[in-house]
C-alpha positions in Angstrom: 17.5 98.9 37.3 16.1 96.3 39.7 12.9 96.3 37.8 15.0 95.7 34.5 16.8 92.8 36.2 13.3 91.2 37.4 12.1 91.6 33.8 15.1 89.8 32.4 14.9 87.1 35.0 10.9 86.7 33.8 12.0 86.5 30.3 14.9 83.9 30.8 12.5 81.9 33.3 9.7 82.0 30.5 12.1 81.0 27.7 13.5 78.1 29.9 10.0 76.9 30.4 9.3 77.1 26.8 12.3 75.0 25.9 11.3 72.4 28.5 7.8 72.2 27.3 9.1 71.8 23.9 11.4 68.8 25.1 8.5 67.3 26.8 6.4 67.2 23.7 9.1 65.8 21.7 9.5 63.0 24.3 5.8 62.3 24.5 5.7 62.2 20.8 8.5 59.7 20.6 6.8 57.6 23.4 3.6 57.6 21.5 5.1 56.8 18.1 7.1 53.8 20.0 4.0 52.8 21.7 2.1 52.7 18.4 5.0 50.8 16.6 5.1 48.2 19.5 1.2 47.7 19.2 1.8 47.3 15.6 4.4 44.7 16.0 2.4 42.7 18.7 -0.7 42.8 16.5 1.3 41.5 13.6 2.6 38.7 15.6 -0.8 37.8 17.2 -2.3 38.0 13.7 0.5 35.6 12.3 -0.3 33.3 15.3 -4.0 33.3 14.5 -3.2 32.6 10.9 -0.9 29.9 12.0 -3.6 28.3 14.3 -6.1 28.5 11.6 -3.9 27.0 9.2 -3.4 24.1 11.8 -7.2 23.8 12.4 -7.7 23.9 8.8 -5.4 20.8 8.3 -6.8 19.1 11.2 -10.4 19.7 9.8 -9.2 18.2 6.3 -7.5 15.1 8.1 -11.0 14.4 9.9 -12.8 14.8 6.7 -10.5 12.4 5.0 -10.9 10.0 7.8 -14.3 10.1 7.3 -14.5 10.2 3.6 -12.0 10.1 0.9 -8.9 11.9 -0.6 -9.7 14.8 -2.7 -8.8 14.3 -6.4 -5.5 15.0 -7.8 -1.8 13.8 -8.1 0.7 13.0 -5.5 3.6 12.5 -7.7 4.9 12.6 -11.3 7.2 10.3 -13.2 8.2 12.4 -16.0 5.1 13.3 -18.0 3.1 10.5 -16.2 0.9 11.3 -13.3 0.4 9.2 -10.0 -3.1 9.7 -8.7 -3.3 10.3 -4.9 -6.2 7.7 -4.9 -4.1 5.1 -6.7 -1.0 5.8 -4.3 -3.4 5.7 -1.2 -4.7 2.2 -2.1 -1.0 0.9 -2.4 0.0 2.9 0.6 -2.8 1.5 2.9 -2.6 -2.0 1.6 1.2 -2.0 2.5 0.5 -0.7 6.0 -2.1 -3.5 6.8 0.0 -6.1 5.1 2.9 -5.2 7.3 0.8 -5.0 10.5 -0.6 -8.6 9.7 3.1 -9.9 9.1 4.1 -8.5 12.6 0.8 -9.7 14.3 -0.1 -6.0 15.4 -3.7 -5.7 16.4 -3.4 -3.5 19.4 -4.0 0.3 18.5 -1.2 1.4 20.8 1.3 -0.9 19.3 0.3 -0.1 15.8 0.7 3.6 16.7 4.1 3.0 18.0 5.3 0.9 15.4 4.5 3.5 12.6 5.9 6.3 14.6 9.3 4.9 15.9 9.5 1.4 14.5 11.9 0.1 11.8 11.7 -2.6 9.1 14.7 -4.8 9.8 14.8 -6.3 6.3 16.1 -3.2 4.8 19.3 -1.5 4.6 20.3 0.3 7.9 16.9 -0.8 9.4 14.8 1.8 7.7 12.2 3.4 9.6 8.6 2.2 9.2 7.1 5.3 7.9 10.1 5.9 5.4 9.9 2.2 4.2 5.9 2.7 3.6 6.6 5.9 1.6 9.4 4.5 -0.4 7.9 1.2 -1.1 4.3 2.5 -2.1 6.0 5.3 -4.4 8.0 2.8 -6.2 4.9 0.3 -6.8 3.0 3.3 -7.8 5.7 4.4 -10.3 5.8 1.1 -11.8 2.1 0.8 -11.7 1.8 4.1 -14.2 4.9 2.9 -16.2 3.2 -0.4 -16.7 0.0 1.0 -18.0 2.2 3.5 -20.3 4.0 0.2 -21.6 0.7 -1.5 -22.4 -0.5 1.4 -24.2 2.6 1.7 -26.5 2.1 -2.0 -27.2 -1.4 -1.2 -28.5 -3.0 -3.7 -26.0 -6.6 -2.8 -25.0 -9.3 -4.7 -23.3 -11.9 -6.0 -25.4 -15.6 -5.9 -24.8 -15.7 -9.4 -23.4 -12.9 -8.5 -21.1 -14.7 -5.4 -19.8 -17.7 -7.4 -19.2 -15.6 -10.1 -17.4 -14.1 -7.3 -15.2 -17.6 -6.0 -14.1 -18.7 -9.5 -13.1 -15.5 -10.1 -11.3 -15.3 -6.5 -9.6 -18.9 -7.2 -8.2 -17.8 -10.7 -7.2 -14.7 -9.5 -5.4 -16.6 -6.8 -3.5 -19.0 -9.3 -2.1 -16.2 -11.9 -1.4 -14.0 -9.3 0.3 -16.6 -7.0 2.1 -19.8 -9.2 2.4 -22.8 -9.3 0.4 -24.8 -6.2 0.9 -22.2 -4.3 2.7 -21.7 -0.4 2.8 -18.9 -0.9 0.3 -18.3 3.0 -0.1 -18.0 3.4 3.7 -15.5 0.5 4.0 -13.4 1.7 1.2 -13.3 5.3 2.7 -12.3 3.7 6.0 -9.7 1.4 4.7 -8.1 3.4 1.9 -9.9 6.7 2.1 -10.7 6.6 -1.5 -14.0 6.7 -3.3 -15.6 3.5 -4.9 -15.2 5.3 -8.3 -11.5 5.6 -7.8 -11.0 2.0 -6.4 -12.9 0.7 -9.3 -10.5 2.6 -11.9 -7.6 1.4 -10.0 -8.8 -2.5 -10.1 -9.7 -2.0 -13.8 -6.1 -0.9 -14.5 -4.8 -3.8 -12.4 -7.0 -6.2 -14.3 -5.9 -4.7 -17.7 -2.2 -5.3 -16.6 -3.1 -8.9 -15.6 -4.9 -9.6 -18.9 -1.8 -8.1 -21.0 0.5 -10.5 -18.6 -1.6 -13.4 -19.4 -1.3 -12.8 -23.1 2.2 -12.0 -23.2 3.1 -15.1 -21.0 1.2 -17.4 -23.2 3.2 -16.0 -26.1 6.6 -16.4 -24.3 5.7 -19.8 -23.0 5.1 -21.2 -26.5 8.6 -19.6 -27.5 10.5 -21.6 -24.9 12.2 -24.7 -26.3 12.5 -28.1 -24.7 16.4 -27.5 -24.9 16.2 -24.2 -23.0 14.1 -25.6 -20.3 16.6 -28.8 -19.9 19.5 -26.5 -20.0 18.0 -24.6 -17.2 17.1 -27.7 -15.1 20.8 -28.9 -15.5 22.3 -25.5 -14.6 20.1 -25.3 -11.4 20.0 -28.9 -10.7 20.8 -28.2 -6.8 17.6 -26.0 -6.7 15.5 -29.3 -7.5 16.9 -31.6 -4.7 15.4 -31.6 -1.2 12.3 -30.1 -2.4 9.0 -30.1 -0.8 6.1 -28.6 -3.0 2.5 -28.6 -2.1 -0.7 -27.5 -3.7 -3.7 -26.0 -1.7 -7.1 -24.9 -1.7 -7.8 -22.2 1.1 -11.3 -21.5 2.5 -10.7 -18.4 4.6 -11.8 -18.1 8.3 -11.2 -14.4 8.6 -11.6 -11.3 6.6 -8.3 -10.9 4.6 -8.8 -7.0 4.4 -9.6 -6.4 8.3 -8.1 -9.6 9.7 -11.4 -10.0 11.8 -12.3 -13.5 12.2 -15.4 -14.9 10.8 -18.4 -16.0 12.9 -18.8 -19.6 14.3 -21.2 -20.3 11.7 -19.0 -19.1 8.9 -16.2 -21.0 10.1 -18.4 -24.2 10.5 -19.4 -23.5 6.9 -15.8 -23.3 5.7 -14.8 -26.6 7.1 -18.0 -28.4 5.7 -17.0 -26.9 2.4 -13.3 -28.0 2.4 -14.3 -31.6 3.5 -16.7 -31.5 0.5 -14.1 -30.3 -2.0 -11.5 -32.8 -0.6 -13.7 -35.4 -1.7 -13.5 -34.0 -5.5 -9.8 -33.9 -5.0 -9.5 -37.5 -4.2 -11.5 -38.6 -7.2 -9.3 -40.4 -9.9 -8.3 -38.2 -12.7 -9.3 -35.0 -10.7 -8.0 -31.6 -12.1 -6.4 -29.9 -9.3 -5.6 -26.7 -11.0 -9.0 -26.4 -12.0 -10.5 -27.0 -8.5 -7.9 -24.4 -7.2 -9.4 -21.9 -9.5 -12.8 -22.8 -8.8 -12.7 -23.0 -4.9 -9.6 -21.5 -3.4 -10.0 -18.2 -1.7 -6.1 -17.7 -1.8 -5.7 -14.3 -3.9 -2.3 -15.7 -5.3 -4.2 -18.6 -7.0 -4.2 -16.7 -10.4 -0.4 -16.5 -10.4 0.5 -20.0 -8.7 -2.4 -22.3 -9.2 -2.1 -22.9 -5.2 1.3 -24.3 -5.8 4.0 -23.3 -2.9 7.6 -24.4 -2.7 8.3 -25.1 0.9 12.0 -24.7 1.8 13.1 -26.4 5.0 14.6 -23.2 6.5 11.5 -21.1 5.5 10.2 -19.3 8.5 7.8 -17.0 6.9 5.1 -19.6 6.2 2.7 -20.4 8.7 4.0 -23.2 10.9 1.2 -25.8 10.5 1.3 -25.4 6.7 5.2 -25.8 6.7 5.0 -29.0 9.0 2.4 -30.7 6.8 4.4 -30.0 3.7 7.9 -31.3 5.1 5.9 -34.6 6.6 4.1 -36.1 3.5 5.0 -38.2 0.6 3.9 -37.4 -3.0 0.2 -37.7 -3.8 -0.9 -37.5 0.0 -4.1 -35.2 0.7 -5.6 -33.7 3.7 -7.0 -30.8 5.5 -5.2 -28.5 7.9 -6.3 -25.4 9.8 -3.9 -22.3 10.1 -4.3 -18.8 11.2 -5.7 -18.3 7.8 -8.4 -20.9 7.4 -8.8 -24.4 6.3 -6.3 -25.8 3.6 -6.9 -28.9 1.3 -3.3 -29.9 0.9 -2.0 -32.1 -1.8 1.9 -33.1 -1.8 3.5 -32.9 -5.4 7.1 -33.1 -4.5 8.9 -34.6 -1.7 12.7 -34.8 -2.2 14.1 -34.7 -5.8 12.0 -33.1 -8.1 12.6 -34.9 -11.5 12.7 -32.8 -14.8 9.5 -34.2 -16.2 7.6 -32.6 -13.0 9.6 -29.5 -12.9 9.6 -28.6 -16.8 6.3 -26.8 -16.6 7.5 -24.5 -13.8 10.6 -24.0 -15.5 8.9 -22.9 -18.7 6.9 -20.5 -16.7 10.0 -19.2 -15.0 11.8 -18.6 -18.5 8.9 -16.9 -20.0 8.0 -14.7 -16.9 12.0 -13.7 -16.8 11.6 -12.8 -20.5 8.8 -10.6 -19.8 10.2 -9.2 -16.7 13.6 -8.3 -18.6 11.5 -6.5 -21.2 9.7 -4.6 -18.6 12.8 -3.6 -16.6 14.6 -2.3 -19.5 11.5 -0.1 -20.2 11.2 0.9 -16.7 14.8 1.6 -15.9 15.0 4.2 -18.6 12.2 6.3 -17.0 12.9 9.0 -14.4 12.3 8.3 -10.7 9.2 9.5 -9.2 8.9 13.0 -8.0 6.8 13.2 -4.8 4.6 16.2 -3.9 5.4 16.4 -0.3 2.4 18.7 0.8 0.1 15.9 -0.5 2.1 13.3 0.9 2.1 14.8 4.4 -1.7 14.8 4.2 -1.5 11.1 3.5 0.7 10.3 6.3 -1.0 12.5 8.9 -4.2 10.5 8.2 -2.2 7.1 8.8 -0.9 8.5 12.0 -4.1 10.0 13.0 -6.0 6.8 12.4 -3.2 4.5 14.2 
């Protein structure tokens, strides 16, 4: 009996041990599975992190490549079925950037960086942030640029063979004027606009086509303006022709208009000598001031305004030396002044009331330009807004911030 009890206890103990062993195995199995799952999760997170870092590095590498070269081909926005090329947008974008920095006299890299990261544009509604202003302004300019090209195509306008030859000559001349004879133009364009020479030339050729179309249409519209229309405009806006100070100038630059870098002493001396020489031509009886402006002036706006500037008494945007001369001379006076831009040959056209006989030509131009603008705006207003590819734009914006 005692032996039977001992055997029963052994069997019971054995069964308990087996149960414990089974439970232990289950726990060990669960632990192993949990550990494997944890490793898988951690591995996934690590892989995700590695991929994220790789993408960041890829973006950084692309930024550095672009800083040292040009934007890749492609489009950055669309206007309906029209495409805005990244290169064309970049030219406007970085040109606007440089122009705004010059307006604000920003030359220190730290100040430039701060302005584009945290600055505002006071003249805009609600003091728009600098980067947002740059984006929206450049995008709208690019939109109008492609719409203008489409408008011209609808009119059946094309550059003639003579126009194309004239453009080639002008393009070569402009490169030498803007960047210097023998300069490494490809590197300069990559550094300034991050575009290739080919894309820059294409942009300039489209701009030239728009200019030639404008000249043709303005000539047509100018002929269509009657003397009565011009006279009525003068009478209706008589107040705009009193207290007028209008000058015409010929500019000889003393700094690079693109980089804002001052010329050398010898270049500045040569510019002053040239200004004195041309002033002698201006003062000759019967001299054609418009022709002299077109021949000599280095003011980029000369093709639109023939070097003529209306100088309001309250204008604070003009260079103070330029403004002071314009407000302090009588009709017919000439002279040379030096501003932050260079040497200016000045000629006073109006000082006081501008008579109709003197204002007529500008009134006719205004009426003709207004008619052309109305025609274009009517066409542009019906077009859709530009749709920006934010991923491509982020690349452009990153390059700006990396370079600032």
